[in-house]
Structures are given as C-alpha cells and as structure tokens.
C-alpha positions in Angstrom: -5.2 -40.2 32.8 -7.2 -37.3 34.3 -3.9 -35.5 35.2 -2.8 -35.6 31.6 -6.1 -34.4 30.2 -6.4 -31.4 32.6 -2.7 -30.4 32.6 -2.3 -26.7 31.8 -0.6 -26.1 28.5 1.0 -22.7 27.6 -0.5 -20.6 24.8 2.1 -19.7 22.2 2.1 -16.0 21.3 4.1 -14.5 18.5 4.9 -10.9 17.5 4.3 -10.0 13.9 4.6 -6.8 11.8 2.2 -6.2 8.9 2.2 -3.5 6.2 -1.1 -1.6 6.4 -2.5 1.4 4.6 -3.2 4.5 6.8 -6.2 6.6 5.8 -6.0 10.2 7.1 -9.5 11.7 6.7 -10.1 15.4 6.3 -13.0 17.7 7.1 -15.6 18.0 5.9 -15.9 14.2 6.0 -18.6 14.1 3.3 -16.3 15.7 0.8 -13.4 13.4 1.8 -15.6 10.3 1.4 -16.6 11.5 -2.1 -12.9 11.7 -3.1 -12.4 8.3 -1.6 -15.3 6.9 -3.7 -13.7 8.6 -6.8 -10.4 6.8 -6.1 -12.0 3.4 -5.5 -14.1 3.7 -8.7 -11.1 4.5 -10.9 -8.8 1.8 -9.3 -10.9 -1.3 -8.8 -9.9 -3.4 -5.9 -7.6 -0.8 -4.3 -8.9 -1.6 -0.8 -9.7 -5.2 -1.4 -8.2 -7.5 1.3 -6.0 -4.7 2.6 -5.5 -4.0 6.3 -6.3 -0.3 6.9 -5.6 1.9 9.9 -7.6 5.1 10.4 -5.4 8.0 11.5 -7.5 10.7 13.1 -4.7 12.6 14.8 -5.6 16.3 14.9 -9.1 15.7 13.4 -11.7 17.6 15.3 -14.6 15.1 15.5 -16.7 13.6 18.2 -17.5 10.0 19.0 -20.7 9.8 16.9 -18.9 11.3 13.9 -16.1 8.8 14.3 -18.5 5.9 14.5 -20.4 7.1 11.5 -17.1 7.4 9.6 -16.1 3.9 10.4 -19.6 2.7 9.4 -19.4 4.6 6.1 -16.0 3.0 5.3 -17.4 -0.4 6.2 -20.2 0.1 3.6 -17.4 0.8 1.1 -15.7 -2.5 2.0 -12.9 -0.6 3.7 -12.3 -2.6 6.9 -10.6 -0.6 9.7 -8.3 -2.8 11.8 -7.5 0.0 14.2 -7.6 3.7 15.0 -4.5 5.8 15.5 -4.3 9.3 17.1 -7.8 9.2 18.8 -8.5 10.6 22.2 -9.5 7.9 24.7 -12.9 9.5 25.1 -13.6 8.8 21.4 -13.1 5.1 21.6 -15.3 2.3 22.8 -16.3 -1.4 22.4 -18.3 -0.5 19.3 -15.2 0.8 17.5 -11.9 -0.7 16.3 -9.1 -0.7 18.9 -6.6 2.1 19.5 -3.3 1.7 17.8 -0.1 3.6 18.9 3.4 4.0 17.8 2.8 3.2 14.1 6.0 3.2 12.2 6.2 4.2 8.5 8.6 1.3 7.8 9.0 -2.1 9.4 11.7 -4.9 9.4 10.7 -7.6 6.9 12.3 -10.9 6.5 13.0 -10.7 2.8 12.5 -13.6 0.4 10.8 -14.1 -2.9 7.4 -15.6 -2.2 6.9 -19.1 -3.7 3.4 -18.1 -4.7 4.8 -16.0 -7.5 5.4 -19.3 -9.4 1.7 -20.0 -9.4 1.1 -17.2 -11.9 2.7 -19.4 -14.5 0.3 -22.3 -14.0 -3.1 -22.1 -15.8 -6.0 -22.1 -13.3 -3.8 -21.5 -10.3 -4.5 -18.7 -7.9 -2.4 -15.8 -9.0 -2.4 -13.5 -5.9 0.9 -13.4 -4.1 3.0 -11.0 -2.1 6.6 -10.6 -3.3 9.4 -9.4 -1.0 13.0 -9.6 -1.7 16.4 -9.4 0.0 18.3 -6.0 0.3 21.4 -5.9 -1.9 23.5 -4.6 1.0 22.6 -4.7 4.7 24.4 -1.4 5.7 24.1 0.5 2.4 21.0 2.3 1.3 18.5 -0.5 1.0 17.4 -1.5 -2.5 16.2 -4.6 -4.3 16.3 -5.9 -7.9 13.4 -8.1 -9.1 14.4 -10.0 -12.2 10.9 -11.2 -13.1 7.7 -9.5 -14.1 5.1 -8.6 -11.5 2.0 -10.4 -12.6 -1.7 -9.5 -12.2 -2.8 -10.1 -8.6 0.8 -9.9 -7.2 2.0 -7.2 -4.8 5.6 -6.3 -4.2 6.3 -4.5 -0.9 9.7 -3.0 0.0 9.2 0.0 2.4 13.0 0.1 3.2 14.2 1.7 0.0 14.3 1.6 -3.8 12.8 -1.1 -6.1 14.1 -2.0 -9.6 12.1 -4.3 -11.7 13.7 -5.9 -14.8 10.4 -6.4 -16.6 6.8 -5.1 -16.6 4.1 -4.6 -13.9 0.9 -6.1 -15.2 -2.6 -4.6 -14.8 -4.0 -5.6 -11.4 -0.5 -5.8 -9.9 1.2 -3.3 -7.6 4.6 -2.1 -6.4 5.0 -0.3 -3.1 8.4 1.2 -2.1 9.7 3.4 0.6 12.1 4.9 -2.0 12.0 5.2 -5.8 10.6 2.7 -8.3 12.5 1.8 -11.5 10.6 -0.3 -14.0 12.5 -1.5 -17.1 9.3 -2.4 -18.9 5.6 -1.4 -19.0 3.8 -0.1 -15.9 0.2 -1.2 -16.3 -0.7 -1.7 -12.6 -0.1 0.5 -9.6 3.1 2.0 -8.4 3.4 3.8 -5.0 6.8 5.3 -4.2 8.0 7.3 -1.1 5.5 5.5 1.1 7.6 6.2 4.3 7.5 10.0 3.8 10.3 10.2 1.1 9.2 13.3 -0.9 12.3 13.0 -3.1 11.3 9.5 -4.4 10.5 9.1 -8.1 8.9 6.6 -10.4 10.6 5.7 -13.6 9.1 3.4 -16.3 9.8 2.5 -19.9 6.2 2.6 -20.9 3.5 4.4 -18.9 0.1 2.6 -18.9 -0.5 2.8 -15.2 -3.8 2.4 -13.3 -2.5 4.5 -10.4 0.7 6.2 -9.5 1.5 7.8 -6.1 4.4 9.4 -4.2 4.3 10.1 -0.5 0.5 9.5 -0.5 -0.3 11.9 -3.4 -1.8 10.0 -6.3 -3.1 10.1 -9.8 -5.3 7.5 -11.5 -5.3 6.7 -15.2 -8.0 9.3 -15.9 -5.9 12.1 -14.2 -2.7 11.4 -16.1 -1.6 13.4 -19.1 -2.7 11.5 -22.1 0.2 12.5 -24.3 2.5 10.6 -21.9 0.6 7.3 -22.2 2.8 4.7 -23.7 5.9 6.8 -23.3 9.1 6.4 -21.3 8.6 8.8 -18.3 9.6 9.8 -14.8 7.2 11.0 -12.2 8.1 13.2 -9.2 6.5 15.2 -6.5 6.4 19.0 -6.6 4.9 20.3 -3.4 1.5 18.5 -3.4 1.3 17.9 -7.1 2.6 15.0 -9.1 4.6 16.0 -12.2 5.6 13.8 -15.1 8.0 14.2 -18.0 9.4 12.0 -20.8 12.8 10.4 -20.5 15.5 10.8 -23.2 
C-alpha cells in the first residue's frame, strides 16, 4: 500500500507554439506610450487576453527604465509574457523571463474551431479562434473561409493568404502572414503581412474597419480616409505609410 502511494510518477511535459504580439518600443518611451494609448483608445480591447512579448533589441535603456516600462504596460492591462533581445544584465526575478529565437511564423495544426458554432446560439459565449487547413501543402499556403467571422472571433493564419467568403464583424479580427481578401464588409480588424511581408495587401468589398495593418504599420477608423468608408478598396504599404484606393 505504502509503496503504491509513494511511487514516483513522471511529469508529462508538452511543447506548444502560441501566436503572440511583439511590441517594439521606441525612445523616448513617454512618447511611445502616448501613441500606444492612442491605439488602445481607438481600438477597444486590442490587447485584451493577448499574449505579448516585449522586443527591446537595440533599445538603449537601463534596468530601471525597463522595469518602469513593464510596470506602465501592466497599468494599461498589457501583460508581458516575456522579453526578447534584452542583455542579461537588464533582467531579473522582478521582470518577465527572457525569450530567444522568436519566429515570425509557426507551424499550426489547422482545423476550424468548433467554438465558431457557438456564435449562432443566443446567449452562448462568442469568442473563438479560427484556424483552417492550407489548400496545398507544398504550394504557397492560403486558406479559404466560407463563413463570416463573427464578433469575438479571431482568425489566425501566419503562413500565407486568407480569403473570406463573407464579412468580418465589428469586434472580430483576421491576422495573416500574407494578403487578406474579404468578399464582404470589413467592420473589425484586419492585419496582413504579419511575418514581414511588405508586399501583402488587404482587399475588401466594403470598408468599415476598426483597424487595418500591414507589416505592423496600422491605421484606426479615425485615421482612414472618410471618402473610402463603405467603398470597395485595396490597402497596401508604401514605405512606412498605408495607402488605400478604390477597386473597379
């Protein structure tokens, strides 16, 4: 009996990959935090329940400044899960752990999440993460989603292009390593070229977006050209500026 109770049992460990946002602060930090506040105020819930990595590679700050930066982000409900690019002398037990070898894209087992069905049931929790299977394993990866992306849902596909046969609701988001094609209204957030693809574009039949971004450069609804609202448009990156034009 005692032998059974005290027998050593192995601990099961599993490797997992998660998609996280990488914040890359700039000096002066006060100005950068002001711009971050501006983004958060115009895109409610942007950092809510998101894993965030702080990339300080090449940033000339000392340990006290780094600690203050993490504290300031915490006050804004931006929870830092790790710090990338920091010298060892900057880190300590009072700061998030060091992270190394972050990859702009990861391998994801691709299936449509069953939680997406909940959005159709009144009173059910609507938040879900949607992934989907690449059309061809060896070709340029792309996916086609044949249902709308509803409020509270997130669609992540960092490997390539995303095509949505439907609309993206307010409070929903689409994140792609390549271009994003939406054959309906874009009312939520669309972030293309997230793995450094500066040639990525965003296409939609009706622009009513809360936020658009390509390769980390973004515009919120207040920044977009008002004459393009409600129009069929394409968005591309020109240097560090987002450009938009009508289709057809």
